[in-house]
N, CA, C and O atoms as a GROMACS GRO file, in nm:
protein
  448
    1MET      N    1   4.393  -1.157  -4.299
    1MET     CA    2   4.311  -1.200  -4.410
    1MET      C    3   4.370  -1.057  -4.465
    1MET      O    4   4.264  -0.995  -4.472
    2ILE      N    5   4.421  -1.010  -4.487
    2ILE     CA    6   4.482  -0.852  -4.555
    2ILE      C    7   4.640  -0.920  -4.652
    2ILE      O    8   4.677  -0.900  -4.767
    3GLU      N    9   4.704  -1.010  -4.530
    3GLU     CA   10   4.776  -1.071  -4.563
    3GLU      C   11   4.790  -1.170  -4.641
    3GLU      O   12   4.899  -1.213  -4.682
    4GLN      N   13   4.719  -1.199  -4.658
    4GLN     CA   14   4.663  -1.357  -4.751
    4GLN      C   15   4.668  -1.327  -4.889
    4GLN      O   16   4.745  -1.368  -4.976
    5ALA      N   17   4.527  -1.209  -4.895
    5ALA     CA   18   4.546  -1.122  -5.009
    5ALA      C   19   4.617  -1.098  -5.071
    5ALA      O   20   4.616  -1.148  -5.184
    6ASN      N   21   4.744  -0.986  -5.021
    6ASN     CA   22   4.838  -0.932  -5.021
    6ASN      C   23   4.920  -1.060  -5.092
    6ASN      O   24   4.960  -1.031  -5.206
    7SER      N   25   4.950  -1.179  -5.053
    7SER     CA   26   5.038  -1.250  -5.058
    7SER      C   27   4.924  -1.336  -5.206
    7SER      O   28   4.988  -1.393  -5.295
    8ALA      N   29   4.815  -1.336  -5.214
    8ALA     CA   30   4.785  -1.406  -5.330
    8ALA      C   31   4.798  -1.335  -5.481
    8ALA      O   32   4.796  -1.382  -5.595
    9SER      N   33   4.811  -1.210  -5.429
    9SER     CA   34   4.825  -1.140  -5.526
    9SER      C   35   4.945  -1.126  -5.615
    9SER      O   36   4.950  -1.139  -5.737
   10SER      N   37   5.066  -1.088  -5.511
   10SER     CA   38   5.153  -1.132  -5.506
   10SER      C   39   5.243  -1.204  -5.542
   10SER      O   40   5.353  -1.159  -5.577
   11ILE      N   41   5.203  -1.363  -5.540
   11ILE     CA   42   5.183  -1.492  -5.614
   11ILE      C   43   5.146  -1.476  -5.783
   11ILE      O   44   5.200  -1.491  -5.892
   12ALA      N   45   5.026  -1.437  -5.729
   12ALA     CA   46   4.946  -1.432  -5.924
   12ALA      C   47   5.049  -1.331  -5.964
   12ALA      O   48   5.094  -1.405  -6.052
   13ALA      N   49   5.096  -1.265  -5.971
   13ALA     CA   50   5.176  -1.088  -6.030
   13ALA      C   51   5.299  -1.195  -6.033
   13ALA      O   52   5.288  -1.201  -6.156
   14MET      N   53   5.395  -1.276  -6.009
   14MET     CA   54   5.506  -1.360  -6.005
   14MET      C   55   5.463  -1.423  -6.113
   14MET      O   56   5.508  -1.401  -6.226
   15LEU      N   57   5.351  -1.526  -6.080
   15LEU     CA   58   5.344  -1.630  -6.174
   15LEU      C   59   5.313  -1.542  -6.367
   15LEU      O   60   5.371  -1.561  -6.474
   16LYS      N   61   5.227  -1.473  -6.338
   16LYS     CA   62   5.226  -1.404  -6.487
   16LYS      C   63   5.354  -1.300  -6.534
   16LYS      O   64   5.375  -1.278  -6.653
   17THR      N   65   5.437  -1.241  -6.427
   17THR     CA   66   5.623  -1.198  -6.461
   17THR      C   67   5.682  -1.333  -6.530
   17THR      O   68   5.763  -1.340  -6.622
   18LEU      N   69   5.618  -1.442  -6.455
   18LEU     CA   70   5.745  -1.553  -6.457
   18LEU      C   71   5.668  -1.592  -6.644
   18LEU      O   72   5.723  -1.590  -6.754
   19GLN      N   73   5.568  -1.612  -6.616
   19GLN     CA   74   5.512  -1.691  -6.802
   19GLN      C   75   5.574  -1.547  -6.890
   19GLN      O   76   5.655  -1.587  -6.973
   20SER      N   77   5.562  -1.432  -6.893
   20SER     CA   78   5.605  -1.342  -6.996
   20SER      C   79   5.728  -1.360  -7.013
   20SER      O   80   5.778  -1.364  -7.125
   21HIS      N   81   5.794  -1.372  -6.903
   21HIS     CA   82   5.991  -1.405  -6.927
   21HIS      C   83   6.005  -1.546  -7.016
   21HIS      O   84   6.084  -1.570  -7.108
   22ALA      N   85   5.944  -1.596  -6.983
   22ALA     CA   86   5.895  -1.797  -7.017
   22ALA      C   87   5.848  -1.762  -7.206
   22ALA      O   88   5.897  -1.811  -7.308
   23ALA      N   89   5.786  -1.706  -7.197
   23ALA     CA   90   5.728  -1.674  -7.340
   23ALA      C   91   5.908  -1.627  -7.397
   23ALA      O   92   5.999  -1.704  -7.425
   24GLN      N   93   5.906  -1.482  -7.398
   24GLN     CA   94   6.036  -1.417  -7.456
   24GLN      C   95   6.156  -1.509  -7.445
   24GLN      O   96   6.264  -1.509  -7.505
   25ALA      N   97   6.113  -1.572  -7.367
   25ALA     CA   98   6.281  -1.652  -7.396
   25ALA      C   99   6.247  -1.795  -7.483
   25ALA      O  100   6.315  -1.886  -7.532
   26SER      N  101   6.146  -1.770  -7.476
   26SER     CA  102   6.118  -1.906  -7.576
   26SER      C  103   6.109  -1.876  -7.737
   26SER      O  104   6.121  -1.957  -7.828
   27GLY      N  105   6.079  -1.705  -7.749
   27GLY     CA  106   6.120  -1.685  -7.869
   27GLY      C  107   5.977  -1.612  -7.905
   27GLY      O  108   5.970  -1.610  -8.028
   28LEU      N  109   5.903  -1.573  -7.869
   28LEU     CA  110   5.758  -1.619  -7.886
   28LEU      C  111   5.682  -1.528  -7.879
   28LEU      O  112   5.582  -1.529  -7.952
   29GLY      N  113   5.710  -1.402  -7.775
   29GLY     CA  114   5.730  -1.232  -7.769
   29GLY      C  115   5.568  -1.249  -7.672
   29GLY      O  116   5.524  -1.328  -7.590
   30GLN      N  117   5.525  -1.139  -7.732
   30GLN     CA  118   5.387  -1.086  -7.680
   30GLN      C  119   5.281  -1.199  -7.686
   30GLN      O  120   5.192  -1.222  -7.604
   31GLY      N  121   5.318  -1.283  -7.831
   31GLY     CA  122   5.175  -1.387  -7.841
   31GLY      C  123   5.131  -1.472  -7.750
   31GLY      O  124   5.010  -1.497  -7.750
   32THR      N  125   5.214  -1.534  -7.657
   32THR     CA  126   5.119  -1.617  -7.592
   32THR      C  127   5.110  -1.554  -7.455
   32THR      O  128   5.059  -1.631  -7.373
   33ALA      N  129   5.148  -1.427  -7.401
   33ALA     CA  130   5.094  -1.328  -7.302
   33ALA      C  131   4.979  -1.247  -7.308
   33ALA      O  132   4.932  -1.171  -7.222
   34ALA      N  133   4.921  -1.289  -7.478
   34ALA     CA  134   4.782  -1.212  -7.511
   34ALA      C  135   4.709  -1.332  -7.530
   34ALA      O  136   4.618  -1.318  -7.611
   35GLY      N  137   4.722  -1.474  -7.469
   35GLY     CA  138   4.685  -1.559  -7.484
   35GLY      C  139   4.617  -1.642  -7.579
   35GLY      O  140   4.504  -1.688  -7.592
   36VAL      N  141   4.773  -1.644  -7.666
   36VAL     CA  142   4.758  -1.683  -7.780
   36VAL      C  143   4.844  -1.807  -7.790
   36VAL      O  144   4.963  -1.790  -7.760
   37ALA      N  145   4.794  -1.972  -7.841
   37ALA     CA  146   4.879  -2.040  -7.751
   37ALA      C  147   4.969  -2.071  -7.844
   37ALA      O  148   4.930  -2.076  -7.961
   38PRO      N  149   5.127  -2.101  -7.807
   38PRO     CA  150   5.223  -2.164  -7.892
   38PRO      C  151   5.209  -2.295  -8.008
   38PRO      O  152   5.123  -2.368  -7.960
   39PRO      N  153   5.231  -2.322  -8.069
   39PRO     CA  154   5.180  -2.454  -8.173
   39PRO      C  155   5.225  -2.564  -8.077
   39PRO      O  156   5.333  -2.546  -8.019
   40ALA      N  157   5.166  -2.657  -8.056
   40ALA     CA  158   5.213  -2.768  -8.015
   40ALA      C  159   5.299  -2.867  -8.066
   40ALA      O  160   5.262  -2.912  -8.175
   41THR      N  161   5.374  -2.902  -8.033
   41THR     CA  162   5.518  -2.972  -8.083
   41THR      C  163   5.523  -3.088  -7.989
   41THR      O  164   5.552  -3.097  -7.870
   42ASP      N  165   5.461  -3.225  -8.136
   42ASP     CA  166   5.510  -3.344  -8.002
   42ASP      C  167   5.637  -3.425  -8.069
   42ASP      O  168   5.677  -3.433  -8.186
   43PHE      N  169   5.694  -3.492  -7.917
   43PHE     CA  170   5.800  -3.520  -7.956
   43PHE      C  171   5.836  -3.637  -8.076
   43PHE      O  172   5.930  -3.634  -8.156
   44SER      N  173   5.720  -3.751  -8.062
   44SER     CA  174   5.728  -3.822  -8.233
   44SER      C  175   5.700  -3.712  -8.339
   44SER      O  176   5.736  -3.722  -8.456
   45ASP      N  177   5.671  -3.664  -8.317
   45ASP     CA  178   5.657  -3.544  -8.487
   45ASP      C  179   5.830  -3.504  -8.482
   45ASP      O  180   5.898  -3.496  -8.585
   46LEU      N  181   5.867  -3.489  -8.386
   46LEU     CA  182   5.991  -3.405  -8.404
   46LEU      C  183   6.100  -3.523  -8.463
   46LEU      O  184   6.180  -3.500  -8.554
   47ILE      N  185   6.091  -3.613  -8.416
   47ILE     CA  186   6.156  -3.735  -8.403
   47ILE      C  187   6.118  -3.784  -8.625
   47ILE      O  188   6.172  -3.852  -8.712
   48ARG      N  189   6.025  -3.713  -8.613
   48ARG     CA  190   5.992  -3.820  -8.793
   48ARG      C  191   6.019  -3.737  -8.893
   48ARG      O  192   6.054  -3.781  -9.003
   49GLN      N  193   6.002  -3.563  -8.858
   49GLN     CA  194   6.100  -3.462  -8.928
   49GLN      C  195   6.261  -3.526  -8.939
   49GLN      O  196   6.326  -3.573  -9.032
   50ALA      N  197   6.282  -3.508  -8.828
   50ALA     CA  198   6.427  -3.570  -8.803
   50ALA      C  199   6.470  -3.645  -8.904
   50ALA      O  200   6.560  -3.622  -8.984
   51ILE      N  201   6.386  -3.752  -8.892
   51ILE     CA  202   6.433  -3.905  -8.960
   51ILE      C  203   6.406  -3.838  -9.149
   51ILE      O  204   6.488  -3.837  -9.241
   52GLY      N  205   6.312  -3.806  -9.147
   52GLY     CA  206   6.288  -3.751  -9.300
   52GLY      C  207   6.356  -3.684  -9.373
   52GLY      O  208   6.364  -3.710  -9.493
   53GLN      N  209   6.460  -3.518  -9.282
   53GLN     CA  210   6.546  -3.426  -9.298
   53GLN      C  211   6.671  -3.576  -9.355
   53GLN      O  212   6.698  -3.601  -9.472
   54THR      N  213   6.725  -3.651  -9.236
   54THR     CA  214   6.833  -3.702  -9.270
   54THR      C  215   6.784  -3.810  -9.421
   54THR      O  216   6.872  -3.801  -9.507
   55ASN      N  217   6.684  -3.891  -9.457
   55ASN     CA  218   6.676  -3.953  -9.519
   55ASN      C  219   6.664  -3.836  -9.665
   55ASN      O  220   6.732  -3.867  -9.762
   56ALA      N  221   6.595  -3.730  -9.672
   56ALA     CA  222   6.652  -3.641  -9.777
   56ALA      C  223   6.805  -3.601  -9.801
   56ALA      O  224   6.855  -3.570  -9.909
   57ALA      N  225   6.862  -3.609  -9.685
   57ALA     CA  226   7.001  -3.593  -9.710
   57ALA      C  227   7.061  -3.642  -9.822
   57ALA      O  228   7.123  -3.595  -9.918
   58GLN      N  229   7.004  -3.819  -9.760
   58GLN     CA  230   7.061  -3.930  -9.787
   58GLN      C  231   7.075  -3.952  -9.919
   58GLN      O  232   7.178  -3.980  -9.980
   59LEU      N  233   6.951  -3.938  -9.968
   59LEU     CA  234   6.843  -3.929 -10.102
   59LEU      C  235   6.946  -3.824 -10.188
   59LEU      O  236   6.987  -3.864 -10.297
   60ASN      N  237   6.983  -3.703 -10.142
   60ASN     CA  238   7.017  -3.578 -10.224
   60ASN      C  239   7.173  -3.622 -10.262
   60ASN      O  240   7.235  -3.587 -10.362
   61SER      N  241   7.220  -3.707 -10.156
   61SER     CA  242   7.394  -3.702 -10.197
   61SER      C  243   7.372  -3.803 -10.249
   61SER      O  244   7.444  -3.808 -10.349
   62GLN      N  245   7.305  -3.902 -10.240
   62GLN     CA  246   7.335  -3.985 -10.378
   62GLN      C  247   7.278  -3.995 -10.505
   62GLN      O  248   7.313  -4.086 -10.580
   63ASP      N  249   7.184  -3.905 -10.542
   63ASP     CA  250   7.143  -3.805 -10.621
   63ASP      C  251   7.254  -3.788 -10.707
   63ASP      O  252   7.284  -3.848 -10.810
   64THR      N  253   7.342  -3.640 -10.610
   64THR     CA  254   7.447  -3.615 -10.706
   64THR      C  255   7.573  -3.718 -10.712
   64THR      O  256   7.659  -3.681 -10.792
   65THR      N  257   7.598  -3.829 -10.649
   65THR     CA  258   7.710  -3.894 -10.629
   65THR      C  259   7.659  -4.012 -10.770
   65THR      O  260   7.747  -4.048 -10.849
   66GLN      N  261   7.530  -4.056 -10.784
   66GLN     CA  262   7.522  -4.065 -10.918
   66GLN      C  263   7.526  -3.993 -11.075
   66GLN      O  264   7.548  -4.050 -11.182
   67ALA      N  265   7.498  -3.863 -11.052
   67ALA     CA  266   7.458  -3.781 -11.142
   67ALA      C  267   7.644  -3.761 -11.149
   67ALA      O  268   7.692  -3.790 -11.259
   68PHE      N  269   7.739  -3.717 -11.048
   68PHE     CA  270   7.871  -3.744 -11.141
   68PHE      C  271   7.947  -3.851 -11.167
   68PHE      O  272   8.064  -3.820 -11.189
   69GLU      N  273   7.915  -4.011 -11.174
   69GLU     CA  274   7.943  -4.098 -11.176
   69GLU      C  275   7.915  -4.079 -11.323
   69GLU      O  276   7.992  -4.135 -11.401
   70ARG      N  277   7.814  -4.005 -11.374
   70ARG     CA  278   7.732  -4.037 -11.522
   70ARG      C  279   7.784  -3.915 -11.649
   70ARG      O  280   7.758  -3.890 -11.767
   71GLY      N  281   7.877  -3.861 -11.536
   71GLY     CA  282   8.008  -3.796 -11.585
   71GLY      C  283   7.892  -3.610 -11.659
   71GLY      O  284   7.892  -3.532 -11.755
   72GLU      N  285   7.819  -3.634 -11.534
   72GLU     CA  286   7.717  -3.464 -11.592
   72GLU      C  287   7.807  -3.364 -11.518
   72GLU      O  288   7.918  -3.391 -11.472
   73ALA      N  289   7.728  -3.211 -11.513
   73ALA     CA  290   7.852  -3.132 -11.464
   73ALA      C  291   7.822  -3.064 -11.276
   73ALA      O  292   7.772  -2.966 -11.221
   74VAL      N  293   7.888  -3.186 -11.241
   74VAL     CA  294   7.839  -3.154 -11.068
   74VAL      C  295   7.995  -3.174 -11.067
   74VAL      O  296   8.059  -3.262 -11.124
   75PRO      N  297   8.058  -3.033 -10.958
   75PRO     CA  298   8.181  -3.098 -10.936
   75PRO      C  299   8.189  -3.142 -10.805
   75PRO      O  300   8.107  -3.180 -10.721
   76LEU      N  301   8.310  -3.127 -10.812
   76LEU     CA  302   8.317  -3.283 -10.707
   76LEU      C  303   8.303  -3.262 -10.531
   76LEU      O  304   8.276  -3.347 -10.445
   77THR      N  305   8.338  -3.090 -10.514
   77THR     CA  306   8.334  -3.074 -10.409
   77THR      C  307   8.172  -3.040 -10.393
   77THR      O  308   8.134  -2.974 -10.296
   78ASP      N  309   8.111  -3.072 -10.459
   78ASP     CA  310   7.953  -3.062 -10.411
   78ASP      C  311   7.941  -3.207 -10.366
   78ASP      O  312   7.871  -3.241 -10.271
   79VAL      N  313   8.014  -3.292 -10.441
   79VAL     CA  314   7.959  -3.444 -10.396
   79VAL      C  315   7.982  -3.452 -10.262
   79VAL      O  316   7.890  -3.480 -10.185
   80VAL      N  317   8.116  -3.428 -10.220
   80VAL     CA  318   8.174  -3.468 -10.118
   80VAL      C  319   8.068  -3.379 -10.002
   80VAL      O  320   8.028  -3.423  -9.895
   81LEU      N  321   8.045  -3.270 -10.048
   81LEU     CA  322   8.002  -3.213  -9.938
   81LEU      C  323   7.855  -3.245  -9.912
   81LEU      O  324   7.808  -3.198  -9.808
   82LYS      N  325   7.779  -3.313  -9.984
   82LYS     CA  326   7.653  -3.360  -9.956
   82LYS      C  327   7.724  -3.509  -9.921
   82LYS      O  328   7.789  -3.506 -10.025
   83MET      N  329   7.742  -3.565  -9.894
   83MET     CA  330   7.817  -3.692  -9.861
   83MET      C  331   7.859  -3.708  -9.731
   83MET      O  332   7.859  -3.811  -9.663
   84GLN      N  333   7.912  -3.545  -9.689
   84GLN     CA  334   7.942  -3.568  -9.540
   84GLN      C  335   7.856  -3.492  -9.459
   84GLN      O  336   7.858  -3.490  -9.336
   85LYS      N  337   7.750  -3.405  -9.561
   85LYS     CA  338   7.590  -3.357  -9.477
   85LYS      C  339   7.505  -3.448  -9.462
   85LYS      O  340   7.391  -3.417  -9.427
   86ALA      N  341   7.539  -3.580  -9.484
   86ALA     CA  342   7.452  -3.725  -9.491
   86ALA      C  343   7.502  -3.811  -9.396
   86ALA      O  344   7.433  -3.904  -9.356
   87SER      N  345   7.614  -3.791  -9.353
   87SER     CA  346   7.709  -3.889  -9.289
   87SER      C  347   7.621  -3.784  -9.187
   87SER      O  348   7.499  -3.780  -9.171
   88LEU      N  349   7.705  -3.721  -9.138
   88LEU     CA  350   7.697  -3.624  -9.012
   88LEU      C  351   7.496  -3.592  -8.938
   88LEU      O  352   7.453  -3.561  -8.826
   89SER      N  353   7.440  -3.616  -9.049
   89SER     CA  354   7.329  -3.596  -9.001
   89SER      C  355   7.285  -3.737  -8.975
   89SER      O  356   7.255  -3.771  -8.861
   90PHE      N  357   7.282  -3.806  -9.058
   90PHE     CA  358   7.268  -3.958  -8.984
   90PHE      C  359   7.363  -3.964  -8.861
   90PHE      O  360   7.315  -4.017  -8.761
   91GLU      N  361   7.475  -3.922  -8.854
   91GLU     CA  362   7.516  -3.954  -8.704
   91GLU      C  363   7.446  -3.928  -8.640
   91GLU      O  364   7.383  -4.015  -8.580
   92ALA      N  365   7.428  -3.817  -8.626
   92ALA     CA  366   7.350  -3.737  -8.472
   92ALA      C  367   7.238  -3.764  -8.473
   92ALA      O  368   7.179  -3.720  -8.375
   93THR      N  369   7.125  -3.866  -8.604
   93THR     CA  370   7.040  -3.900  -8.534
   93THR      C  371   7.034  -4.006  -8.468
   93THR      O  372   6.943  -4.032  -8.389
   94LEU      N  373   7.168  -4.106  -8.503
   94LEU     CA  374   7.177  -4.173  -8.429
   94LEU      C  375   7.234  -4.201  -8.307
   94LEU      O  376   7.245  -4.308  -8.248
   95GLN      N  377   7.281  -4.051  -8.266
   95GLN     CA  378   7.366  -4.070  -8.102
   95GLN      C  379   7.183  -3.986  -8.053
   95GLN      O  380   7.193  -3.968  -7.932
   96VAL      N  381   7.070  -3.947  -8.087
   96VAL     CA  382   6.969  -3.883  -8.061
   96VAL      C  383   6.897  -4.035  -8.075
   96VAL      O  384   6.816  -4.029  -7.983
   97ARG      N  385   6.885  -4.128  -8.120
   97ARG     CA  386   6.842  -4.261  -8.079
   97ARG      C  387   6.926  -4.304  -7.937
   97ARG      O  388   6.886  -4.305  -7.821
   98ASN      N  389   7.035  -4.334  -7.984
   98ASN     CA  390   7.090  -4.410  -7.875
   98ASN      C  391   7.080  -4.325  -7.753
   98ASN      O  392   7.049  -4.384  -7.650
   99LYS      N  393   7.099  -4.203  -7.747
   99LYS     CA  394   7.062  -4.135  -7.603
   99LYS      C  395   6.833  -4.198  -7.581
   99LYS      O  396   6.798  -4.290  -7.506
  100VAL      N  397   6.763  -4.139  -7.641
  100VAL     CA  398   6.671  -4.191  -7.600
  100VAL      C  399   6.658  -4.322  -7.537
  100VAL      O  400   6.621  -4.318  -7.420
  101LEU      N  401   6.686  -4.465  -7.600
  101LEU     CA  402   6.690  -4.583  -7.523
  101LEU      C  403   6.788  -4.595  -7.418
  101LEU      O  404   6.789  -4.679  -7.328
  102LYS      N  405   6.863  -4.510  -7.440
  102LYS     CA  406   6.949  -4.538  -7.263
  102LYS      C  407   6.873  -4.463  -7.197
  102LYS      O  408   6.867  -4.513  -7.085
  103ALA      N  409   6.787  -4.336  -7.202
  103ALA     CA  410   6.678  -4.293  -7.103
  103ALA      C  411   6.583  -4.362  -7.053
  103ALA      O  412   6.535  -4.340  -6.942
  104TYR      N  413   6.533  -4.492  -7.162
  104TYR     CA  414   6.460  -4.568  -7.158
  104TYR      C  415   6.453  -4.658  -7.110
  104TYR      O  416   6.344  -4.704  -7.074
  105GLU      N  417   6.597  -4.736  -7.085
  105GLU     CA  418   6.684  -4.814  -6.971
  105GLU      C  419   6.654  -4.753  -6.847
  105GLU      O  420   6.571  -4.784  -6.761
  106ASP      N  421   6.719  -4.680  -6.850
  106ASP     CA  422   6.742  -4.593  -6.718
  106ASP      C  423   6.585  -4.554  -6.613
  106ASP      O  424   6.550  -4.545  -6.495
  107ILE      N  425   6.546  -4.544  -6.715
  107ILE     CA  426   6.387  -4.568  -6.628
  107ILE      C  427   6.333  -4.671  -6.571
  107ILE      O  428   6.284  -4.678  -6.458
  108MET      N  429   6.352  -4.816  -6.718
  108MET     CA  430   6.279  -4.928  -6.694
  108MET      C  431   6.356  -4.995  -6.543
  108MET      O  432   6.303  -5.057  -6.450
  109ASN      N  433   6.487  -4.956  -6.564
  109ASN     CA  434   6.540  -5.018  -6.400
  109ASN      C  435   6.531  -4.910  -6.283
  109ASN      O  436   6.596  -4.929  -6.179
  110MET      N  437   6.477  -4.832  -6.294
  110MET     CA  438   6.432  -4.775  -6.140
  110MET      C  439   6.348  -4.884  -6.069
  110MET      O  440   6.286  -4.979  -6.116
  111PRO      N  441   6.369  -4.833  -5.912
  111PRO     CA  442   6.298  -4.949  -5.864
  111PRO      C  443   6.175  -4.849  -5.784
  111PRO      O  444   6.191  -4.761  -5.700
  112VAL      N  445   6.049  -4.899  -5.845
  112VAL     CA  446   5.896  -4.842  -5.805
  112VAL      C  447   5.873  -4.806  -5.665
  112VAL      O  448   5.763  -4.764  -5.630
   0.00000   0.00000   0.00000
């Protein structure tokens, strides 16, 4: 009986240690260990933010390009950099979409 109590307390101690290490690894520090829950992030919210950032980068690139074409004082290097940033952002978003679709197809093709 004492052996069970020791093992239960040692398991509880191990769990607490693991939780504190997980909190430190995620960069939350002692806030999680003190009972403060980290903010919940939903996958769909993260995707929505990524798409919004990609759209913003493309709109910014388009505005800069149009300003350059109108003859405003915009350096060509800024135009090219913003176009490349928008292109990279779009490619990254496209790759994430492809990975999600592939994972969905893999899950749908799993035998039950």
